[in-house]
Short mmCIF file of the C-alpha atoms (twelve columns), coordinates in Angstrom:
data_MODEL
# 
_entry.id   MODEL 
# 
loop_
_atom_site.group_PDB 
_atom_site.id 
_atom_site.type_symbol 
_atom_site.label_atom_id 
_atom_site.label_alt_id 
_atom_site.label_comp_id 
_atom_site.label_asym_id 
_atom_site.label_seq_id 
_atom_site.Cartn_x 
_atom_site.Cartn_y 
_atom_site.Cartn_z 
_atom_site.pdbx_PDB_model_num 
ATOM 1   C CA . MET A 1   19.343  4.926   -3.120  1 
ATOM 2   C CA . ASP A 2   16.351  2.624   -2.954  1 
ATOM 3   C CA . LYS A 3   15.268  1.414   0.379   1 
ATOM 4   C CA . THR A 4   14.498  -2.259  1.251   1 
ATOM 5   C CA . LEU A 5   11.201  -3.112  2.698   1 
ATOM 6   C CA . ARG A 6   13.029  -3.843  5.995   1 
ATOM 7   C CA . GLU A 7   14.363  -0.334  6.022   1 
ATOM 8   C CA . VAL A 8   10.881  1.049   5.170   1 
ATOM 9   C CA . GLN A 9   9.442   -0.909  7.957   1 
ATOM 10  C CA . LYS A 10  12.015  0.348   10.406  1 
ATOM 11  C CA . GLU A 11  11.661  3.975   9.295   1 
ATOM 12  C CA . VAL A 12  7.923   3.876   9.806   1 
ATOM 13  C CA . ASP A 13  8.267   2.132   13.206  1 
ATOM 14  C CA . ASP A 14  10.919  4.703   14.407  1 
ATOM 15  C CA . TRP A 15  8.355   7.474   13.359  1 
ATOM 16  C CA . ALA A 16  5.434   5.769   14.958  1 
ATOM 17  C CA . LYS A 17  7.143   5.003   18.258  1 
ATOM 18  C CA . GLN A 18  7.370   8.691   19.156  1 
ATOM 19  C CA . PHE A 19  3.551   8.578   19.969  1 
ATOM 20  C CA . LYS A 20  1.831   7.251   23.029  1 
ATOM 21  C CA . GLU A 21  -0.057  4.799   20.878  1 
ATOM 22  C CA . PRO A 22  2.159   4.331   17.770  1 
ATOM 23  C CA . TYR A 23  -0.471  2.391   15.702  1 
ATOM 24  C CA . PHE A 24  -4.089  2.560   15.443  1 
ATOM 25  C CA . PRO A 25  -6.353  -0.347  16.578  1 
ATOM 26  C CA . PRO A 26  -6.785  -3.108  13.989  1 
ATOM 27  C CA . LEU A 27  -10.296 -1.937  12.693  1 
ATOM 28  C CA . SER A 28  -9.012  1.692   12.429  1 
ATOM 29  C CA . ARG A 29  -6.010  0.559   10.415  1 
ATOM 30  C CA . MET A 30  -8.289  -1.468  8.092   1 
ATOM 31  C CA . ALA A 31  -10.479 1.620   7.637   1 
ATOM 32  C CA . ALA A 32  -7.542  3.817   6.825   1 
ATOM 33  C CA . MET A 33  -6.248  1.244   4.100   1 
ATOM 34  C CA . THR A 34  -9.784  1.013   2.627   1 
ATOM 35  C CA . GLU A 35  -9.794  4.869   2.430   1 
ATOM 36  C CA . GLU A 36  -6.329  5.013   0.837   1 
ATOM 37  C CA . VAL A 37  -7.171  2.400   -1.702  1 
ATOM 38  C CA . GLY A 38  -10.318 4.149   -2.500  1 
ATOM 39  C CA . GLU A 39  -8.399  7.400   -3.284  1 
ATOM 40  C CA . VAL A 40  -6.152  5.389   -5.614  1 
ATOM 41  C CA . ALA A 41  -9.370  4.027   -7.264  1 
ATOM 42  C CA . ARG A 42  -10.765 7.446   -7.736  1 
ATOM 43  C CA . ILE A 43  -7.620  8.782   -9.419  1 
ATOM 44  C CA . VAL A 44  -7.327  5.804   -11.837 1 
ATOM 45  C CA . ASN A 45  -11.101 6.064   -12.713 1 
ATOM 46  C CA . ARG A 46  -10.511 9.712   -13.550 1 
ATOM 47  C CA . MET A 47  -7.423  8.929   -15.534 1 
ATOM 48  C CA . TYR A 48  -8.675  5.952   -17.424 1 
ATOM 49  C CA . GLY A 49  -12.442 5.500   -16.795 1 
ATOM 50  C CA . SER A 50  -15.522 7.176   -17.892 1 
ATOM 51  C CA . LYS A 51  -15.720 9.459   -14.946 1 
ATOM 52  C CA . LYS A 52  -13.426 12.284  -15.821 1 
ATOM 53  C CA . ALA A 53  -12.451 15.066  -13.262 1 
ATOM 54  C CA . LYS A 54  -14.278 18.189  -13.285 1 
ATOM 55  C CA . PRO A 55  -12.276 21.134  -14.869 1 
ATOM 56  C CA . GLU A 56  -11.891 22.895  -11.419 1 
ATOM 57  C CA . GLU A 57  -10.770 19.676  -9.784  1 
ATOM 58  C CA . ALA A 58  -7.102  18.942  -9.493  1 
ATOM 59  C CA . ILE A 59  -6.215  15.265  -9.977  1 
ATOM 60  C CA . VAL A 60  -4.122  14.365  -6.920  1 
ATOM 61  C CA . ASP A 61  -0.912  12.610  -7.904  1 
ATOM 62  C CA . LEU A 62  -1.114  8.910   -8.173  1 
ATOM 63  C CA . GLU A 63  2.372   8.397   -7.006  1 
ATOM 64  C CA . GLU A 64  1.453   10.279  -3.773  1 
ATOM 65  C CA . GLU A 65  -1.568  8.173   -3.175  1 
ATOM 66  C CA . LEU A 66  0.294   4.938   -3.749  1 
ATOM 67  C CA . GLY A 67  2.813   6.196   -1.197  1 
ATOM 68  C CA . ASP A 68  -0.111  6.609   1.222   1 
ATOM 69  C CA . VAL A 69  -1.227  2.928   0.570   1 
ATOM 70  C CA . LEU A 70  2.355   1.798   1.120   1 
ATOM 71  C CA . PHE A 71  2.650   3.757   4.452   1 
ATOM 72  C CA . THR A 72  -0.712  2.349   5.778   1 
ATOM 73  C CA . LEU A 73  0.192   -1.165  4.638   1 
ATOM 74  C CA . THR A 74  3.590   -0.730  6.487   1 
ATOM 75  C CA . CYS A 75  1.739   0.356   9.605   1 
ATOM 76  C CA . MET A 76  -0.551  -2.609  9.400   1 
ATOM 77  C CA . ALA A 77  2.450   -5.014  8.983   1 
ATOM 78  C CA . ASN A 78  4.429   -3.382  11.915  1 
ATOM 79  C CA . ALA A 79  1.516   -3.417  14.309  1 
ATOM 80  C CA . GLU A 80  1.005   -7.198  13.561  1 
ATOM 81  C CA . GLY A 81  4.648   -8.071  13.603  1 
ATOM 82  C CA . ILE A 82  4.667   -8.967  9.901   1 
ATOM 83  C CA . ASN A 83  7.773   -8.966  7.851   1 
ATOM 84  C CA . LEU A 84  6.910   -7.522  4.581   1 
ATOM 85  C CA . THR A 85  9.906   -8.997  2.847   1 
ATOM 86  C CA . ARG A 86  8.901   -12.466 3.927   1 
ATOM 87  C CA . ALA A 87  5.391   -11.844 2.858   1 
ATOM 88  C CA . PHE A 88  6.459   -10.617 -0.561  1 
ATOM 89  C CA . GLU A 89  8.652   -13.647 -0.926  1 
ATOM 90  C CA . ARG A 90  5.777   -16.006 -0.132  1 
ATOM 91  C CA . LYS A 91  3.631   -14.212 -2.669  1 
ATOM 92  C CA . MET A 92  6.226   -14.429 -5.405  1 
ATOM 93  C CA . ASN A 93  6.627   -18.059 -4.633  1 
ATOM 94  C CA . LYS A 94  2.953   -18.615 -5.320  1 
ATOM 95  C CA . VAL A 95  2.917   -16.790 -8.608  1 
ATOM 96  C CA . ASN A 96  6.106   -18.594 -9.690  1 
ATOM 97  C CA . THR A 97  4.725   -21.921 -8.849  1 
ATOM 98  C CA . ARG A 98  0.933   -22.281 -8.517  1 
ATOM 99  C CA . ASP A 99  0.251   -19.652 -11.075 1 
ATOM 100 C CA . ILE A 100 3.023   -20.513 -13.543 1 
ATOM 101 C CA . SER A 101 0.564   -21.373 -16.341 1 
ATOM 102 C CA . ARG A 102 -2.274  -18.976 -15.396 1 
ATOM 103 C CA . PHE A 103 -1.476  -16.232 -17.678 1 
ATOM 104 C CA . GLU A 104 -0.448  -16.219 -21.498 1 
ATOM 105 C CA . LYS A 105 3.132   -15.469 -21.808 1 
ATOM 106 C CA . LYS A 106 4.949   -13.757 -24.633 1 
# 
């Protein structure tokens, strides 16, 4: 069963609340997000770019790293009181209205 964004946010929040300080301070959260996105970039570059992995290096699973980004994003949203479902709906409204003619369609 797939989880809704609301369920994801609650699961992360329930986990985080077991700690004295459930979420890192804002700048630390941003640094963590930057690190995670950088790890995704490294994997994609090794998969598709000119910088291939060394033979002895194992390429970390892209799915795992995207999961890390999602977790870190969820922590940021929770700490700031942001509803990710509403944020996503706002974004989709933009791409379906403002950007309706921006890209070539089939």
